[in-house]
N, C-alpha and C positions, 0 to 999 in steps of 0.2 A: 286815595288809590284811583277811585274813579275817573279825577280830572288827572292824574301820571298817566294813566291809558291812553284818554281822550287825546292828551296831548302827544303822547309816543309816535303814533301813528295817523295822527290828523293831518289836516290841509296846513293850519300854521304850523311852521317850522322854526326852529332853534338851533343853535349849535349844540347845545345840553340835549336836546331831544334827539337830535341826527346822530351823537354818540353813544346815548343810552340804546337807541334802537339796532346802531352798527352792531355793538356789544351782544346782544341777544342775536340778532342775525349770524353773526360769524359764528357763536356757538352752535347752532342749528347748522350751518354748512359744516363745519368740521364734524359733528356728529353724522349726518346725512354721508357725508364723503366717505369716513371711515367705516360707516355701518355698510354702505354700498360696494365698499372693497371687498368684504368679508362675503358677500353675496355673489359678486360676480368676480372677484380678483382684479379690478380695474377702478382707478381713481377716476371721479367724474366732474372735477374741478380743475383740473390741469390742462388748459387747452393748448400750451406751450408742448405739452409730452403728447399731446393726442396728435396734435400736425406733426409733431416730430417722426412720431411712429408711422403715421400715413407717409411719409417720405421714404422712410427706412423700408416698409414692406414693399412702397412701389419700385424702389430700388432693387429688391431682393425677387419681384415678381409675384407677390401674394396679393394679388388683385381684392380677394375676397375681404382681406384684413384691411386693406385700404377702402374700401366701401365701408365698412365695420365703424372705421375711424370717422370717414365723411359724413355717415350718419349721427354719429356722436357731434361732432361739430357744426352741424347744422342745427341739430337739437337744441344746442348750447344758444345759437343766433335767434333760432327761432322763439324761446322763452325770453331772451332779453326783449325782442322784438314785441312780444306778445304783452310782456308788462309796460313796455312804452306805449301800446294801444291803450293799456287800460288807463295807465295813469292819465293819457291826453283826453280818453274819453270823460274820465272822473272830474278832470278840469272843466271841461267844457260843458259839463252838467252841475258845475259849481257845488261838487259834493265834498263833505267832511273826509269822505272815505276813498280821496283819489288815489291815495298809496296803500290803502290797506285792502282794496280789490286783489292786488297782485298776491297778497300775504292769504288770504282766505283761499286762492286759486291751488298757492303751493301748499297749503293744507290740505285741501280736499287729494290734490293728487299723493300726498305723502300715505293719507287715509286710506286710498284706493291700493296701493302700493302695499301697506301692511297688513289689510286685509285679505288683498289675492295673491301676495308674494308665493306664499307657500303652494297653492294649487298651480300658479304657473310655472312654480320650479321645477315638477314634473316634466315640463317639456321644455330641456335645456334648448334644445336648438332656437326655440323663439325666445324662451325666458331671458339668455343673457344679452342679445341687441337690445330685445325692449326694454330691459331695466337701465340699462347703459345709457338708451336715447331718454328716458323716462327723466333719470336723475341728472343729465346733462340739462335737460330743459328745465328741470328744477332750478340747478345752479345757474343759469343764463337769467331766468325770471328774478330770482333774489337778488343777483349781483346788480341787475338794471334796476332794480327798485331804489336800494341805498345811493345808485350812482345819481339816478334822478333828483333824488330827493336832498340830496348832498352836494348836487351841481359837480359830480366828479372827485369829490375831495376825499371821498371816503369808498373802499371797497371790502365786501366781506367774505368774497370767495378767492381773491386773488393774493395768496400769501406772498409771491416771490415780488410782486410792487410793495406790499408792506414793508418786508425787509429790507427792500431797496430802500424806503423813506428812511425806516429806522437808523439804516448805515449813514445816510446824508446828514441827518440830525446828528446822530453821535459823533460825526467828524466834524460839524459844527461845534459840537459841545467841547471837543477835545484841542479845536485849534489856538492857538496862541496868539492872539492879537498882540501886534508890537506896542500899540498905544490903545487908550479908550477914546481916544478923539476921532469922531467919526466923519470929521470934514470932508475927507475924500471920498465917503460912501462905499469903504473897504471893508468897513467893521462887521465883524462876524459874530451872529448869535444865534445860538440852537434855540429852537423853539419847545422848549421843555412841555409845554401842556400836549402838543404834537405828539411828542417822543412817547410819554404818557400811554395816549392814546393807540398808539401803532404796537405798542410794547402789549397791552391788554388784550388788544384785538389778537395779535398772535398766541397770546395764552391762551384765549379763549376758543380758539380753533383746535388748539391741542387737547384742551381739556375737554371740549365735545367731542374730538377724534375718540379719547380713551372712553368717555361714557358712551358712544355710539358704538364702539367696537364691542364694550363689555354690554350692553345693550341688545345687540343683535347676536351675541355668542350664547346668553343665556335666555332670552326671552323670544329671538328670532324676528320674523320680519314685524310681528306687533311692535316692536321696538319704536317705528317710526310713527305708533300713535301719540307718544309722548311729544315727538318733536311737534307734529300736527297742533297737540295741544297749545305748545307755545306761541305758534304763530295765530289761532285763533284766538288766544287772549291779548295778543298783540294788536289785532284787527278789531275786535269786539265792540269797543265804545264808538269810534268813527263809523262804523257800519251800522248799531243800531241807534245813534243818531239819526242817520240818514233814513231809516226805514220810519221813525218815529215822525220826523217831519213828512215824509209820503204819506203815512197813514192820516195826520192830520189834515193834509190837503185832500185826500180821497173824501174826509168825513163832511168837509165845508160844503 
C-alpha cells in the first residue's frame, strides 16, 4: 500500500499510475462539482458554460453577472497557473512531491471551505461569488495537475472532452474495414484500453457527483472534508519522503 501511494502521486510516472490517479481525481472533481452546485446553484468545472453565460449576460446588459462569470473564469485560470508554478518549482527542487504539492493545496482549500462554509453562508452576497471562485480555482488547480503529469493525455474535470474522445473510439470500434491489409495505412483500429479508461472516468465523475450531492444534502459543508482526506492520502507518501530527506540533511 505504501509503495502504491508513493508511486501514485510521485515524481516517477507511468501510464498505470497516471490512469489510477486520474480516476481518484475525477471522482473528487465530480463530488466537488455536484456539492458546489447544491451550495451555490452553479457548476464550477464547466468553463464552456460559464463563458457562454458571460456572452448571454453581456448581450442582455447584465454587467454584474458578466463580472461574476469573469471572476469564475479567471479563478479557474489562476488555479491552473498555480498548479503549474508548484509543479515546476518542485521539479526544480528535485522533489518527489512535485505533483503532490498541488493535491495538498487543493485539500487545504477544501478543508477551509468545509469548516467555514456554514459561517460564510450567512452572508449570501459574499458567500456565493467567493464560493464559485474558490471552487473554480480548485477545479483549475486539479485539472492542471493531471494535464501536466499525463502530458495532456487525460483530463479530470472536462467531461465534454472525455465524451468526445469516447465517441471517436466508438466510431473506430464500429468502423468496418474493407480489408485486414494495412499496406495503405488506412486500417482503422479502436484503442480499447483508452476507451475503457474514458468510460471509467465518466462513470467516476457521475458516481462522485451522486456521492457529493448526497454528502452535501445530509452532512452539509463538512462533506468536503472526506474529499480532502482522499487528496491528502494520495499526496502523503511523496510529501513525507521529501520531509524525511530534508530532516536528515538538517541533522548532518
